[in-house]
Structure formats: structure tokens, C-alpha cells
N, C-alpha and C positions, 0 to 999 in steps of 0.2 A: 174755698169751701166746696163740701162734698155736694154733688147735683140732688135732687129728689128721689131720683130712682136709684141712685149708687147707695142713700141712707135706707131705701125699703129693702135692697139687697143686703145691706148689713144686718137687720133685722131678722132676715130670714136666716142667716147665717147665725146668730144668736138665739132666736126662736128652737132652732133647729140643733141644738146644741153642739155645732162645731165651732170650734177654735183656730181661728185663722193668724194667732201670734205662733200656732205650733208649728212653723213651717220654714222651711229653709229662703223660701221668698220673702219672707218676714222679717229675715234676719238682721236688716238694717232700715226696719219701719219707722224708727223714732228719729235718724238723722234724716231720712227722706222729707219727714213731715216737716221738720224745721227748718231744714235746707233747701229741698227744691219744690218748694211749693209754687204753684203757678197763679201769675199774676193775671187779671184780665185785659182784656184788648179791646177798647171800641167800648161801645154800650150793647148790652144785652140784658134781655127781659125774659123769666122762667116762669111758667103758670104751673102749676101740678095739682093733683088731686087724688085722694086717696078714697075712691069711691065707694068702697067695698073693702073688707078685710082682705079679699084675695083679687081686687083688681084695682091698679093706678094708672094712670096716664100724665104726660107731660108735655108741653108744648114750649118751644125756647125760638125767639124772634132777637137776631142780632144784626148789626151793623159794623165792621170795620172794613172800609173802603167798599163792599158791596153789601148788598142785602142777604142773609141766610138767615135760614131756622131749621126745625128738626121735631121731628114728632117721635113720642117712644110712647109705648105701651108695656104693661108688664100682670102677670098672672102667676099668683102662687097657691097652689093646692093647700098650703099650712095658711090657716087665716091669721093674719098679722093684726092684732090688734094694740098698736101702737099709736102715739102722738102724731098727727098728721098734718095739723095746721101750723101754719110757720109762725104764728104767735107762743106755740106751745112745745115744739120739737125744743128739748136741751141744744144749746150752742154746742155742747163738747161731743155731742154724737156728729154734729155736721163740719164740724173744723177737727181736723187733726192733728195733735201736739206729740207732747210724750206721751211714749205707752208704756204705762205699767202693767210688766207683766204679772200675772195671777197665780195662784195656786193650780197645779195642774189636777184635773179632776180625772176619776177613772170614767172608762168608756161606760156608755148604756150597756144594760143588759139585753140582747135581742129581742127575750121575752116582754118588754117594756112596751116594745113598739106594736105588740099584737092585739089585735080586737076582733074578737070571736062575738059571732050572730047567728044563734041556731045552729052552732055545731061547724060554720064554717067563717073561715079568716075573712075578715071585711076591710081591713086596715090597708091604706094607700102610702106609698113611700111619699114623701116630701118633694115637692116639683116645684121649680119656677122658669117661666117662660119670660122672654124679654126681647122688644124689637125696637131698633132705633132707626129712622130712616130720616137723612142729611137733604136738605133742599137747599139749593136749586139742584144739585150735582147727584142727587138719585142714590147717595152714597149709603149701603143697608148693612148694618150690623144684628146679630140678633145672638142670645144667651140661651143657653139650657144647664140647668141645676137642675140633679136628682139624688137624693140621699139614698145609697144602695143600702146600707147598712148601719147600725152605729158609729163603726169606724171608717167608713166608705165612703167617698164623693165623687159623682162623674159631673164635668164641668166641659160644654162645649161649646167653644164661641167661633162664630162664622161672619165672614165678611164678602160683602158681594157688591163689585164696581167694574166697570168697565176700563177702570184707568190700571187696573192691575193685569198683570200678563197671562193669566189664565181667569179672568172673570171674577176671581172670589178664591178665599181660601177658608180651611177649617182647622182649628186646634182642639185638640181633645187632650184632657187632663184627668187622670185617674190618680185619686188622693187616696191615702190609708193612714190614719192616725189612730195610735194606743194611748197617747198622752207620753210615755217615755221616750219613744222616737216616733218620726211620720215620714212616709215614702212616697213619692210623687213619679208617676210615669207620664210622659208628654208624647204627642204626634202632631207632627204639622205638615198639611199636604202642598203649602207653597214650595218647599224644598224636599219634601220626604224627610224631613228633621225627627230623630229619634233623640229623646232623652232621659234623663232618670236622674231625681236629686233626694236629699233624704236629710233629715235633721235628729240628731241624738241628745238627750237631757241627761247629763250625768247627775247621780245622786238617787234619792228613793225612787221607787216604782208606784205611780198611782194604781196601779193594777194589784197591788198588795192589799190594797181595803179590801173588807169582806164585801163580798156582793150581796149586798142588800138592796131594799127597795130605792124608789127614787126619794122618796122624802128622807129616809134614814143615811143616805149617801149625802145629800145636801145639808144634813145636819155635821155628818163628820166632817166635812169639808169645812163648814161655819166654825166648826169647833176648836178645826186645827189650826184656821186662821185667826180666829179671837184670842185661843191661845195655845199658839206654837210650842213645838217640842225645843226641848233646850239644846242648845248646839254644844258642841267641843269646844275648849277653848280655842280662842284665836278665829272660831269659825266666823264665816260670812252667810247672812241670810239674806241669799242670791241662789242664782240658778247659773250653772256653766254649760252652754251647750255647742256643740260642732258640727257643722255640715259641709257636704258635698255636691256638685253638680258634674252630670258629665252628660256631652249630647253631641250627635255627629249627624250629617248632612248625608244622604246619601245617594241625591243626584251630583251635587258638587264636591262630595269627597272631602270635605273637611270637616272639623271638630272642634272642641273646644270644653273646656273645664275650670271649674273654680273651685273654691274653698274656703270656708271661714268659720269664726269663732264668735262667741258672744259671750258676755257674762252682765247680768242683769237683777239688781237688787227686787225682792217679792216684798210683798205688803206689810210683812212681819219686820222688815229692817227697821230700826229705829232712826236711823241718820236719814240724811236725804237722799231719795232716790236717785242712782244714776244708772246707766246703762253705755258697756265698751264694747266694741266690735274690731274686728282686724278681718278683711277679707284678702284673698289672692288669687289671682289669674295667672299661672306660672308661663303659660303658650304666649299671652302677650306682655308679660312684664309687669303688671299693675299691681300695686300696694296701696290700699287703703285702710285708715283706722280713723275710727269715730268715739267720740266722748259725749254722752249729754247729761244732765243733771237738773234736775227739778229743783231749784234754789228756794222754792216757796211755794203757795199755795197758788200764786197767779203769775210765778217766772220760771223761765226754763230757757238753759243754756245749751248750745251746742257747737262744736268743731269737727273740721272734717281734714284729714291731710292726705293727698294723692300723691303716690312717688311712681316711678316708672325705671326700674331697674337695666332697662336697655338703653333708653335715649336721657335719663338723669332730670326728665321734667318731671315738675313736682305742682303742686295747686295747694293752696288752703282758702277754707271758708269757715267763716265764725256766723252764728246765727243766733236770735234771742226770740222768745215768746214771751210777751205780757198781757196779760187777761186784767180788763179793767173791770173793778168791782164797783156795784152799785153803792151810792152815797147812802147811810143809814137814814130812816127818817126825822125830820128836823124836830128839835125839841120843843115844849112848849113856851110859848111867847114870854109867860111869865116865870120858867124856873131861874132864870138869873137872878130875879128878885129875890125868890125863896133861897137860894144859896147866900146870896147877898145879906140878907137880914137873918140868916140862920132860922127860917120860922119853918116849922113842919106845915107841909101840906095839909094835912088833916086840920089845923087849924085856921083853916082859909074857907072860906066859902066859895072860892074857882075850884073847879075840877084840875085837877094837874096828874096829866098820864105819866106813866113810867118814864124813867128820865132815859132808858136804853133800847132799842129794839134789836133784838138779835136776828141775823141775818143766817141762813141756813146754811151749816158747814155740813151736814152728810153727805158723803159721796153721791148719795142717790139725788139729793136736793141741790147740790153746789150749783148748778145753773143757774138758781134763780138768784144768787148773789152776783152774776156776771152779766156785764152788757156787752161785750164787745173783746175782741183781740187783736193785737196788732206784733205782726209778726217783720222779720228785718233779718238781710243777710248782706255779707259784707266778703268779698274776694280779694286774692292778693293784686290782682289787675285793677283793684279801685271800681267794680261792679257792686252797686247797690240795688236790691230791691226790697221794697215796702208795700207790705200788704194790712189792709185794716178792714175786718170783717167783724159785722155786729147785727143786733136787730132794731129797729125802730118802729115802734108800734105793731103793724101786723105785715111786716115786709123785713126780708132778710135783705142783706147789701153788703157787698165786695168792692173795695177800692183800690187798686193799684198803680205802683209806678217801679218802672227800672229805668237805671239811670247810669251811666257811664262818666265817670269823673275826669278820665284823662282826656275825653272829647267835648272840651268847653264850646265848641262850636254847635255842636248838636250832643249835648249832655243825656235829653230825655230820648229814651230807645224804646218806650212804650208807656201807654195810660191808658186806663180801663176802668170802666163802672159796671157792676153785674147785679141785677135786683131780681128779687125772687117771691113769689107768693104761692103757698100751698094752701089745701082746706082737705 
């Protein structure tokens, strides 16, 4: 489950119209969410608050052998009018599972962001500042996000600790996304690492849409989603993407690369949504393929196969995500009598409510019909990970366990519980 600060950061991306899925770093996001989930260890308590639309705080207290904690502060120049209470935040915004890719939207026009007052521009670029202090190690991390333009995002991540060789490091990431493709450049001061990565989407270009205003463009996207254009015979309502990553360390003189492809169905696909990826690291010889399918509104399945062409080592993982849906309200205690006697409720003086209570089924309100999710994974060496996340009254909780079935004497490798509250 995402912590409160990560949830607020995701809302910042969404509010500033930045698509995090259109990046090479998110190529295998679905498989990672279903197979690489973290299970809590020990006992941990999180208390967070969004005191204003621009400012958030979070405090963490935990015990894993030793007592530790952290303090976090966040500021956003863009007002975030979002659900902040732990009883109202949609669970699907806190728990990452199957990622359904959406239709690509054209980038905003630059003049949409302009605000003029008395002949002068008074608009400010959306900015986010975040700081996180770990105790008692005094390990400090910080994040700086700034939307430079409708198609450009600057991200600076820093860490400071006496345990690091140089006392700290800075990672700079500059992203450019136009919908059809995205390009990112990065630099890390730790080893003077330079890198570039990009993702290209085959098919139509969202920039081909007429450059209308915000409302008109939203209507075009909605109309295209609800009434998709007819495809050629045998065509698939999905998106095929290919990406590449290159990096080189100036200090150690070593480099690397990776490449990958992805096919994912879009909302207009009439069958089960599914995602397939294939990634390759030619220098290390690692080949990885994943397949994930959303078999139902509450069920998702995923598998991943890794193979090394040099050592012939392989690994297989399978995972499942199962959402628990809320039970419908109980029927009236006399409903069975009416059905047994085939008597209309209107002939009785006893009021009879509706026999069925519809649960919300729209995507925006789907969270009201769910109360928790179970995640499980199994590897080829019989290592099992189980995670149960949900909400109880005003609290959010996560319970997890890792087990190694081959070691009967010490089967449990880690057990933990995490409880969170936000306002």
C-alpha cells in the first residue's frame, strides 16, 4: 500500500496532467505491482494529515528489532483538493494492481497555462517540494518536482547521509512527453552517471487532434473512448510500445543498456484486459517476459519468466490479486414470507424495501464496493508471499508474511503489520 505522501505525489501528477504510464520506466509497472509487492515487517504506525490543499505532513513510528521512525513534509504550489481522510481515500488509489492503460491525450497548449493580470503574466509553474527525515539514523531524502511546460517535467531527488561515500547524492531527471513518444535524460552525481531512455507508441498520434480548448479536447477524448473508431478486420484494440535505455558511468567507465516492448489493451477492448511485455538486457544476458490479465472486476493474474542466456539460469513467478467486495445490504426479514405466499407487498401494512441494493459499478465509484485486497505470489523455489490490505473503520491496514516452504524448521521469513491514519 502506498504511504500517504506517495499518494499525494500521484495526485500532483494527475492534477498537472502528467501521464506517468507513458514512460519507459513504467513499461513493466503492472507486473511489478502484482509480483514485487512489499510485505510489512514488524509493527509500523503512520499518522498523516493534509492540513491545507498545499501542505501535508506525515509521521511514522515502527519497531523491527529497534525503534525507528520518520518525519515527512510536503508542499505543492498546485492546490490539491483531494480526499485525505483514511476513511474516504479510494483503496484503488492506494493499492497498485493491474494498470489499465488509457487513451493517449494530446498535450496541453502552452497558452492554456497563461494567466494575465493588468497586462502581466502572473501564472506560476506547478512545483512540489518534499522532505523525509529518517530517525534515528538522520538519513535525509528530498524531492523537487516542477512542470516546466505542458510537455516537460523536471525531477530532482537528493539523499544525505554520513554512511554514503560522498555524504550524499543528487539524481536529476528531465522528462519530455508529447503522447506519441517520451524521452528522458538523467544524471547521477554518485558515479557521474549519464543516461537516456525513451518510449515510442505505435499507432495514431494524439497530436493530430485539432488544437481546441481544454473543454473541447476533453469532449473529444471522451467521445473517442465511448464511441471508438472501427478497426480493420482482425485488428486489436490495444497499444504496442517499444523502448530503449542507455547509461554510462563517467567515473568507473562502465555502461549498460536495456530494451523492451509492451502490448496492452485499451478500455475500448471488449474482452479481458491484458498486458504483455518482453525486456532484454543484452550485456548481462537477462531476458524477462510477463503476462498479466484482469480476469474479472475483482481478479487479476500475472506470471513472469526470467532467463539468462549466459548462465542458463531461469526463474518463474506467478501472482494473483483478489479484491474483496462488500456484501449487499440484507433483505427485509419478511421478504421470504412474501415470496413464499406470493403476496404482493402492497397488500400488506408492513412496509417492504427494495429487494436488491445496487452496488456502485462505475469506475469512479468502484471503490465503494470493495473493502480489501489479497495479493499472493509463488516462485519456482517455493517461496510464498501473502499480503492483505484493506480498511477498518477509520484505519488503513496491511498484513503480510513471507514463507519458504523448503525450510521447514524456519518457514516464516518475515511477518508484519502496518496501520495508517490520515485526516
